[in-house]
N, C-alpha and C positions, 0 to 999 in steps of 0.2 A: 535525466535528471542530469546531464553533466551534473546534473543531478544525476546523472546516472540515476536518475531520480528513483529507482527501485524502489521504490516506493517510493526516492522521490520517485525513484522509481521506486521505486520503489519499487523495485523491488524491493528497497529498499531494498536488494540483497544486500543486505547490509552489506551489504553491499548495499545498500542503501536504500534510502529514503528519500533514495530516495529520495531523494530529494532529489532520490533522490533520485527503491526498490528503489526497492531497489531498485542519468543521461541528459545531457544538454545538447541541443542543436542550436541553430541560429536563425535569424532573419524573419521578417514579416511576410505574410502571404495575403491572399485575397481578403477583402472586407467581409464583415459579418452582417447577417440580416437579423432583425429582431423576430422572435417567434410570434405567431399570430395570436397566441394566448399565453398568459403568464402561468407559472407553476401552480397547479391546484394542490397546494400543500397546506394541510391544517386550516383550510378555509381562508388562507391568505394568499395574496397574489402579488408578485413583484411587478413593477411597472414595465411597459413594453420598451421604454427607452433605456439606454444605458445609465445606471445610477452613478451619481457622483460619489467617489470614495470619501469616507470620513477623513477629516484632517488629522494627520499624524506627523510626528517629528521627522525632519529630513534625515536621510541616511548619512552618518558621518563619513568623512573621508578615510579614517584609519582602515587598514586592511581587515576585511571581514571575510570569512569563508563564503564563497559565492555559491557553492553547491556541495552536496554530499552524495556519495555514490552508494550503491546498494550494500557495500560492506561497512557502512558507517564511517567512511573516510572522506574528508574534505580534500578533494584532489583536483577539481576543475577539469577532468578529462572529458573531451568531446565524445558524444555518442556517435556510433557509426551505423548507418542503415544498411541492411542486407536484404535485397529482394528475395521473396520466397513465394512458393505457391500458395493458393488459397484453398483450404479444405472445405469439403461439403459440411454444411451445418453451422459454419461460423459467420457472424454478422459484423460488418464494420459500422461503427456509429459516428466517428469523427473523421474529418478529412483535413489533413495538414500537410501541404506539399513542401513548405519551408518551415524550419523549426521542428517542434515535436509536441505531441499531446501526451499527458501522463497523469498519474494520480487520480484514477477514476474513483468516484464516490456516488452511490445511488441513494436517492431519498427513500423514506419509508414506504411510499406508495409504489415504488419501482418504475415511476414514470419520468423522473428527472435525473439527469446526469450532471454532476459537477466535476470539473477536471482542471488540471493545470496545462497551460500551453504557452509556447513562445511564437505562435503564429503571427503576432503583430509586433513583437518586441523581443530583443535579446533576453530580457529578463522575463521570467514566467509570470503570468497573471492567472486568475481563476475565472472560469467561464461556466455558464449554465446552459443546458440544452435538453430538450425532450429526447428520450431514448429512441423514439421513432421519428425524430425530426432531423433537420440539418441546420436550422437557424440557431444562432448562439446569442446569449446575453453576456456581456463582459461585466463581471462583478467587481473586479479590482483593476486599477490602472495606476498603481503606485510606482514610483521610480525604483523601488526595491523589489526583490523577488517575493512573490506570494505563492505558496505551494501547499500540498497535502490537505485538501479540504475534507471535512467530515461532517455529515448531517447530524443534527440533534435528533433524538427519538421522535419528537413531535414534528420534525421537518421545518421548524420555523427559524432555525439558526444554523450557521455553518462555522465550525471551528477550523482554523488554518494556522500556518506558521509563516513568518515573514522576518526579514532583516530590517524593516523600516525604522526600527529604533536603534540600530547599530549592530545587533547580533541576532541570531535566530531566537525568536520568542513566539509564544502561543497567543493567538487573537481569536475573538468572536465577532461575527457580524450577522445582521439579519439576512434572510433569504434573498433579499433584493440587493445585497451588497452594502447597505447603509449601516450606520451606527456601529462601526468597528471599534472594539475596545480591546486594550491590551490586558492579557491575563497573567503572563509571567514577565518578569523583568529582573533577571539575574545575569551574572557573567557567564553562565553556562549556555551552551547551544541547545535550545529546547525545541523539539520537533515532534511530529506525528501524533497529534491529539486523537483521542477516541473517547466517545461519550459513555457514561454509565447508562444502564437501561432506564433509569428514572430521569436522565438528563441533567442531574444536579452536580455531577462531578466529571472531570476529565482525567484520563491517564495519558501520560506522554513520556517520551524519553529525553534525557538531558545528558550531554557530554560534559562531564565535570572537569573544570579547569584545574582542579587539584589532583584528582586521580587519573585523569585522561581516560576514564572508563565511562561507558554508557550506563546510566542509571534510569530507573523507572520511578516516576512520581505521580501521585494523585493529588489533584487540587479541587477543593470545594468551591463551586462557582458563586456561592453566596458569601461565605466567610473569607474566601481566598486562603484558607488554611491549606498548607502543603505537607505531604508526608511521603517519604521515600519508601518504596516497597521492594527494592532489590535491584540487581543489575540485569540489564536486558535492553533490547532494541525493538523498535516498531511494535509497541503493545497494541492489542485489540481487545476491547472489553466484550465479553460474551453478552448476548441479548437476554439470556436466561435471567429470570427474576427470583428464582429459588436458591441461587448460589451466586456469589460474586467471584467470577472467574475471568482471568485475563490470560490471553495467549501472547507469546512474544518469541523472539529469536535470541539465542545466546551462543557465543563462541565456546567451543569445547575447551579451549585453552586461551589464556589472556593473549591478545594480539593476533589471534588466529582468524582466518577467514572461514574456517570449517564450522559453520553454524548449524544448529539444530533447533527444532521447535519445542517449546516448553509451555506449560500452563502453571499458574499460581492462583490459589484461592485466597480471598480476603475474609477474615473472620474478625468482626469488630474493628475493621480497618487494618488488622495485622496480617502480613503474608504467611500462609501456611501451605502445606502440600505442594511443594515445588516439584513438578513432574516433567520429565523429558518424554515427549510423545511421538516425535518423528525425527529420525536421524538417518544419515546415509554414509556408507563407507567410501564413496567416491564423489560426493557432491555436497555443496552447501544447501541447507534447507532453510528457506527464509520467507519473510512477509506473510505471516498467517492472517487469515480473516475468517470470521464465523459465518455459518449458515444462519438464516433468519430465526431458526428455532434453537440455535446454540448446540445442536447435536453433532455437527460436523465442522471440519476445518478445510479450508482451501489454502494452498501455499505454492511456492515456487522452488524449483531445484536448479542449481547452477553447477554444471559438471566441472570438476577439478578447479575449484575457486582460487587456487594459488597461481594459476596461469597468469602471466603478465597482462594479458588482454581481458581477463575475466570481468573486470570492473567496467569494461567498455561494451558490455552486452554481446561479446563475441563468443561463439560456441553454443552448445546445446543448453537451452533454458526452457523448462517445462512447467506447466501448471498441473498440480495434483490435488485430489481431495481425499479425505480420510475421516473416519469417525473421530470424535473428540479425544478418544484414548489412543489414537494413532493406528487403529486397526482398519481393515477394509480399504486400503489405499487404492486409488484409481487414477491413472494418468489421463488428462483431458486434452493435451496438445501433442503435436508430433515431433518436437525437438528440432525442427528444421528452421526455426526463426526465433527471434527474441520474444519471450512470453513472460511478462513480469507483473507484479503488483495486482494480484487478483482480488476482487471483492464479490460478494454473493448477494444477489438481489432477491426480493421477496417472490418474484415469479420463477425462481429456481434457475436463473441465468447467471453465469459467471462472467463478469466484466474484467478485462485485463488489458495491459499495454502490449502491443505487438508491432513488429516492423514487417509483417508478412506481406504488406502491400508495397513495401519499399521505403516507407516512412513510419515513424512511431506514432500510431494512432490508437484509439480505444476500440477494442473488439469485444464480442461476447459469444458465448456458446451455451446452449441449454444443457444442463447437467446430464439428463438422460440421453440426449442425442450424442453427446461427447462420449459417454460411457459405452454406448452401443458401438460407436465407430472405433474406439480404441480397443475394445474387447475383441472385435473382429480382426483387427490388425495385429494385436498382441495378446494371444491367449493367456489366461491367468495361470500362474504356476500352481502345481499340485498343492493341496493343503498339507500342512505339517501334521505329524502324528498327534500333536497336542491340540489340533483343531485350529491353530493359528495359521495365517497365510505364510507359506514358506518364503524365505527371502530369495529374491531373484538375483541372478548373477549378471554382472555387466557384460555386454557384448557389443560388437560393432553395430549391429542392427538396433540394439536397444541400450544405449550407453547409460541411461538413467535408471536402469532396472534395479540397481542396487539400493535405491531408496527404500528403506525398511520401515515398516510400521512396527517399531520395537515394542517389547514388553515395557510397560510403564516402569520407570525408574524413579522412585521417590527419594528425594534428597533432603537433608536437613537444611533449613534456611540459615 
């Protein structure tokens, strides 16, 4: 995301979002082929030719943040690739030799992958590809950056963010890239949309120009009514329909890069039960995403986030999963490469951004395969007397071991 997209990348480690997961690289690469068949999503199919983007206002000349890193900082830092070995059980889905691929999103069927890429342009666009294919459909081709795609629950629409109106705003488009419409239009930098289970609302984060803090907002897509629900970054709406729950990352102290994962419940639209579910003594814990049934979370850790190069994806960065309350944590990657912005597909595969091939591309690993491999390499710590998993201590061999699935800490909102 020079975006350090951290989510843009998004990892956003908020380090961003990611924009930015929490990286940006440059330059175009080889041309793209159109897939043999369009996405089989909700009985609709995008055309096989590249769609023409909807007309939108030209990007003004005044200075606008070009990217956000995984710490939620607009800094324009270039991402650095670091070749790493390829582990057994990991699958590479995109190939970008120049530029970067980031911001993976998987449709409800688990068959289609939307992602951000600079493979054809310095500014990122949004692409669509079958998870088992190589041909891509370019959905956007605006002169402004288009990032952080998110599928609607019915698979018919994609929410994303763009600076095409002058600053970061939230947009919606059809699955074929047509009929783009602007959802937000305020002085704030608004990013990282996530759909409610019924598809009628979006939650997103906005950097307030008044407080200079990241806030979370919910917008009704019919009435366009907006409501603030608290401070936080890179929100992800749980797919559960029996409770309105949103996971997000938040700094332990204002201005700090030491993030942890929290959840908040909405009752009649009001935020309640703000709970810290995953925290580490030596790493930032960022970019949460839900399992398809809402019972577990996947997220990223970044060791020693205050390091000067931490926002450039240097150093150990791993993907972990845990129960929704933070218990039962399990590391899925080996810490030898960049591993950011995870998302959980319906087939129980975790998709994430990694430079393990030498460039930032989209990879995946099946949850059970990864758990088996990491369990063999890193035996679990003995259980604590109270039955909870004992907190691991950091070591040279396992620097991220200190990520703790803490006891839930309920705070007043």
